C-alpha positions, 0 to 999 in steps of 0.5 A: 425454517429459512424465514426464521433465520434472519430473525434469529441472527438479529436476536443473537446480535441484540443479545450480544450487547453494545459491543456488537455494534462496535465490532460491526462498525469496525468491520465496515471501516475495515471493508471500506479501506480495503476497497479504497486501497484496491481501487486506488492501488490498482496496477494500471494506476500505480504501474502502467506498463505501456507508459513505462515502456514508452518512457524507456523507449524515449530515454533509449533514443535520448529524448530525455526532456520529453520523457521527463515532461510526460512523467511529470504530467503522470500521477502514477508512483513509478512516473514520479520516480522516473521523473526524479531520475530524469531531472537529476540526469538532466543536471549532469549528475552521476549515477549514484546521485540519480539513484539517490534521488530515485530512492528518495522519491521511492520512499515517499511513494512506498509510504503512500502505497502503505497508507490506510493498509494498517487500518485494515490490519488494526481492525483484524487485530482489535475485533477479537479483543472487542469480542473477548471484552464483551464476553468477559463483561457478559460473564461478570453480569452472569455471575452477578445474576447467579449470585443474586438468584442463589441468594433468593433460592432461585438459581438453576443450572439452566439459567447459568448456562443460558447466561454463558452462551449469551456472553460468548456471542461477542467473541464469536462475532469478533472472530467472524469479523477478524478472520476474513479481515486478516486475510484481506490485510495479508492480501493487501500487504503482499500486493503492495510488496509486489508493486513496490518491487516492480516499481523499483525494478523499472526505476532502476532500469531507467537509471541504468539506461541513462548511464548507458546513454552517457557512456555511449555519448547520447546527448540529453536532447536526443542528439549525440554529445560532442567532445568538449575542448578538454576532451579534444586531442591535439589532432582535433585542435584547429590549425592556427592562422598563419602556420606554415 
């Protein structure tokens, strides 16, 4: 009994017609891109926690130049967003300008995270339609054969019923592929949304930290800012030579 199951499944697949191969190819494509996204967008690749903590610690000490170099050498999405913040801060830009630069880079990184995810969703949407198309085409052929058999006086209910269940194979196979693929697609979407939220929180946390450094007078090279000539009061001005 068990030895006959593979042969039975293969026979059903062959009876389903050419669209069974199209659905099978679509399922392979969907699975491939799901595994590719799972590998490429692993949390330790997109949002390495130890790296983020190190950059924040360096920024808190005012070592923004070194932190910027580390971010630019790292290919993680959050590192690119932090590098944008540090570059803008190094130019002496305001908090709103730093935030804008982070959001600009973040938009590109979000698009990168979502790339290929929609392919999995497309497979989940298209495969049941392909199955339905195969069934409709099969039903057309069944009715044509039944009409021809009826004209010859050889039409029987058994022949008609056998044609119907054969035509329904593609719909069943399409649903068999679409249901798990839809679950995988929704999982990828939820996973990406969580990563995006965490990236934004870390990047904006760095922006807030840089602004706090500015308020506390911590220089961008790790020292302390010295007051400019305009910020010095009369008491800070050097005594003029020859004053009494």
